[in-house]
N, C-alpha and C positions, 0 to 999 in steps of 0.2 A: 229275645236274647238279653241277658243282663250281665254285662262285663265278663263275657266268656273269654277265657284265656286260651290262646292258640299259639303254638310255636311256629315261627317262620324258619323253614329249613334252608336258610341262605345267610351268607355273610355280606351280601351285596347291599350297601347302604341305599343305593338308588331304588332297588326293588322294595326295601323296607319302607322308604318314604312314600312311594306311589301306592303300595298296597294298604299301608296304614291310613292314608288319606281317605281311601274308599271304605275301609272297614270301621273307622272310628264312629261314623254315623250309625252303624249297626250295633254299637256297644260291644264290639269285639276288640279285645286287647291283644294285639299282635306282638309277640315277644321274640326277638332274634335268638336263634339257637346259641349264639355266643354267650348270652347271659347264663347259660347252663354249661358253659365250657364244652359245647358239642362242636367237634371239628367237622369240616366238610367231608363228605363221603365221596369215594371215587365214582364218577358217572360212567358206568360200563354199559349202559343201554345203547341201543341203536336207533332210538326214536325219542322225541320229546316226551312222549307218554311214559316210556320206560324210565327215563332219567328222573322225571318228576316223582314217580312212585318210589324209586330208590332213595331219593333225598327225603321225602316225607316219612317213609318207613323207618329210616335211620334215626331221624329226629324223634319220632314216637318211641322207638326202642330205648333211646338214650335218656329221655326225659320222663317217660310214662304219661305224657300229655298228648292231646290231639295236635296234629301238625298239618301245615299247609306248605306245599312246595310249588314253585314256579319253575318251569324249564322253558326257555325261550331262545330265539335266535333269528337270524335274518337269512332268507333264501334269495339268491340272485340267479335269475333265469339263465343268463348266458354262461354262468359257472355251474350249470346243472344242479342248482339248489344249494351249492356251497355258499357260505361256510356251514349253514344249517345247525345241527346239534353241536358242532364244534366252534360256534361263533365266539364264545368267551375265551377260547384258547387257540384261536385261528393262527396267531403269529407265534405260538409257543412261548408266550410271555405271561407271567402272573404278577399279581400285585398292582401297585399304583400306576404302573406304566402300561398295563395291558390294553386299556382302551385305545390309547394313542398308537400302540404298535399294531393292533388289529385293524384300525382304520387306515393306517398307512399301507398295510399289506393289501387291503381291499382296493384302495385307490391304485396301487401298482398293478394288481391283477386286471383292472378295468381300464388301464391307461389308454389303450387303443380302441376302446368300445364307444360307439356313438351314443348320444343321449337317448334315442328311441330304443336302443337295445339294453338299456340299464335298468329294466324293470325288476322289481324286487318286492318282497313282503316280509314283514315281521310276523313270526308265529309265536304263540304262547299256549302252553298247556299248564293248567293249575290242577293239582291233585290235593285232596283233603282226606286224611285218614283219622278216624277216631282213636285208633290204637294200632300198634305195629302188626297185628294179625287181622286187621279189618278186612273182611272178605269182599266188601262192596264199597270201595273208595269212590268218592265223588271226583269225576274228571271232567273238566270243561276246557274249551279251546276258543281262541280268538285269532283272527287274521287281520293284518293292516297292510293294504296295498300302497305301493309308491314306487320310487325309483332312486337310484344312487346318484348323488351329485358328483361334480368333478373336484370339489374341495369342501372341506368342513365349513359349516356355517351355523352360528348360534352357540350359546353358552349354557343353555338349560339341558336337563336330561343327563344321560350317560350312555356308555356303549357306542352304538352306531348312530345314535340320534342326530349328531351333527352332519351325517352323510345322507340321511334318509329324507328325501323330498316328499312332501305331502301335497299332492295335486289339488285337493279340495281347498287348501288354505294358502297355496303358493309360497310355501316356505319350508324349511327343514323342521323336523320334529323338535330339534333343540332350540328353535325359535318360538315355539308355542309356550304359553304359560301352562302351569301344571294342571289347572282345572280343565282347560281345553284338551290338553294331551290325554288326560285320563278319560275324557268323554269319547275319544277317537281310538285310542291305542288298542293293540292286541291284548295287552295285559288288562286294561279296563274292561274290554269285551268279555274276556274269560272270567274275570272276577264277578262281573254282574250276572253272568250265567250261573256261576257257582252260588251266589247269594240267593238267586231265585229258587234254588233247590235245597238250600241249606237248613231252613227252619226245622224240617222234620229229622235232621241228622244230628243236631246239637244236643 
């Protein structure tokens, strides 16, 4: 791959930062869709896979370029998998205050739940389309197991990272440095799986 340009079908600065860090070493130039004035598309799917495909296809159609989309979220067992695909809009808030509102709602929902019952996992699906009519998109998935803390901890990361306890490292996701997080995370797992399949698709 030589400086291959791919659109990131997301306006999330945290996702751009994490994915770019993993792709830069592969000479892939990940360009946020905002640079082409592509707006977010409504996520009408009922699964992470469907929503990732919707976002990637929209970015391809609007730019005429290959696109990569990540759809991810957190599943809490005692909440029967919620917030799941609705993780980013769990509290019904958008913009700069969404993360804080989502975390506050999750803590409220789990207020009476004991530590052992707070098991959860991050899920990520990454979809890559060469063009908007690509009949065989690449779809890869990653899962990161942990549990939900009783209060936020750490300043790194974004989204639910301050609430997600990583048992293998004894801290929250937001307390890990970026390189360690990328080596463990659902998004890092999914992207490495994608890269393993990618050479023949570019």
